C-alpha positions in Angstrom: 212.7 25.6 -51.6 211.8 27.9 -54.2 213.6 25.5 -57.7 213.0 27.8 -60.4 215.3 30.8 -57.9 217.6 28.4 -56.7 216.8 29.6 -53.3 216.4 27.6 -50.3 215.2 29.2 -47.0 215.0 28.1 -43.8 212.8 29.4 -41.0 212.6 28.9 -37.8 208.7 29.2 -37.7 207.0 29.6 -41.1 205.9 32.9 -41.3 202.3 34.2 -41.8 203.2 36.4 -44.8 204.2 33.1 -46.3 201.1 31.5 -46.4 199.4 34.4 -47.1 201.7 34.8 -50.2 200.5 31.6 -51.2 197.8 31.3 -54.0 195.0 28.4 -53.2 194.2 27.8 -56.7 197.9 26.6 -57.4 198.2 24.9 -54.0 198.1 21.6 -52.5 198.9 21.3 -48.7 198.9 18.4 -46.8 199.7 17.4 -43.2 203.2 15.5 -43.0 203.9 12.4 -42.3 207.1 10.9 -41.7 207.9 7.5 -43.2 210.4 5.7 -40.6 210.6 8.6 -38.6 212.6 10.7 -41.4 211.1 11.2 -44.6 208.1 12.6 -45.7 204.9 10.8 -48.0 203.5 12.5 -50.8 199.9 10.9 -50.1 198.1 12.4 -52.8 200.1 11.2 -56.1 198.4 9.8 -58.8 200.0 8.4 -62.6 197.6 7.8 -65.0 194.8 8.4 -62.7 195.7 5.9 -60.4 197.4 6.7 -56.7 200.7 5.9 -55.9 202.4 5.7 -52.8 206.0 7.7 -52.8 207.8 10.0 -50.6 209.6 12.6 -51.0 213.2 13.0 -52.1 214.7 16.4 -52.5 218.3 14.7 -52.8 217.3 12.5 -55.8 217.5 14.9 -59.6 214.8 12.6 -61.4 210.6 13.0 -61.7 210.0 9.9 -60.5 212.0 6.8 -59.0 209.9 3.5 -59.2 210.0 -0.3 -58.3 209.8 -2.3 -61.3 206.8 -4.0 -59.9 204.4 -0.5 -59.6 205.7 0.4 -62.9 205.1 -2.9 -64.6 202.2 -3.0 -62.9 201.0 0.9 -64.2 202.0 -0.1 -67.8 205.0 2.3 -68.1 206.8 1.6 -71.2 210.5 1.4 -71.2 213.1 4.0 -72.7 216.2 3.0 -74.5 219.4 4.5 -72.9 221.6 5.9 -75.7 224.8 4.0 -74.3 222.6 0.8 -73.2 222.6 0.0 -69.8 222.5 2.8 -66.9 223.8 2.2 -63.1 222.8 4.6 -60.0 224.4 4.2 -56.7 222.6 5.2 -53.4 222.5 3.8 -50.1 222.1 0.5 -51.1 225.0 0.6 -53.5 225.8 0.3 -57.2 222.6 -0.9 -58.6 221.2 -1.0 -62.3 218.0 1.2 -63.2 215.7 1.9 -66.0 214.0 5.1 -68.1 210.3 4.7 -68.2 207.6 7.1 -69.9 204.9 8.1 -66.7 202.0 9.7 -68.4 199.7 11.9 -66.0 201.6 12.4 -63.3 200.1 14.9 -60.7 200.0 15.5 -56.8 196.4 16.8 -56.7 196.0 19.3 -59.5 199.8 20.0 -60.0 199.9 18.0 -63.0 202.6 16.9 -65.8 201.7 15.1 -68.6 204.5 13.7 -69.6 207.9 12.7 -67.7 210.8 10.2 -67.9 211.2 8.7 -64.5 213.6 5.3 -63.9 213.2 1.7 -62.2 214.6 -0.3 -59.8 214.7 -3.7 -58.0 215.9 -2.4 -55.2 213.1 -2.9 -52.9 213.2 0.8 -52.2 210.2 2.5 -51.8 208.9 5.4 -54.8 210.3 8.7 -54.4 209.4 11.4 -56.0 212.8 14.1 -56.5 213.6 17.2 -57.7 213.0 17.0 -61.3 209.2 17.3 -60.5 209.5 20.0 -58.3 211.3 22.1 -60.0 207.7 23.9 -61.4 207.0 24.6 -57.9 207.5 26.0 -54.6 208.1 23.6 -52.1 208.0 24.1 -48.5 208.4 21.6 -45.7 207.0 23.1 -42.6 208.4 20.5 -39.6 207.1 22.3 -36.7 203.6 22.5 -37.7 203.8 19.0 -39.4 202.4 20.6 -42.8 203.9 20.4 -46.5 202.7 23.1 -49.2 203.3 22.6 -53.3 202.3 25.8 -54.8 203.0 26.3 -58.3 205.8 28.2 -59.3 203.8 29.8 -62.6 
């Protein structure tokens, strides 16, 4: 998924040329582990220097969705919505969300100093979404069970 070019490419097998083109200085790669056998886990996510368990969610249009308890443990400050409370909907129906200010969110050396995240009280896992990945090229290699995240800049 090349977010900058708005391009989604499917391969039957990841070509070696694609791997050779990846810059090693701006590349994070790790073995793909699937939560529940379906959703890729992001094993090296940190917020404010602390390791945070999360999944990759290419269908979510936010930086990070977190449980309220994890956001509280990290000391994340809640932000006001312009029109009061807000809701989201998903497989668990409609639920209330809150916006939080997330400082120093990183996947290995790929870091964002300040982003807006959302919290929920739905008992779901933390997920990192498209708003975080928009500056990167995300490659999910299901055949060889690898994930590559490369800086798009």
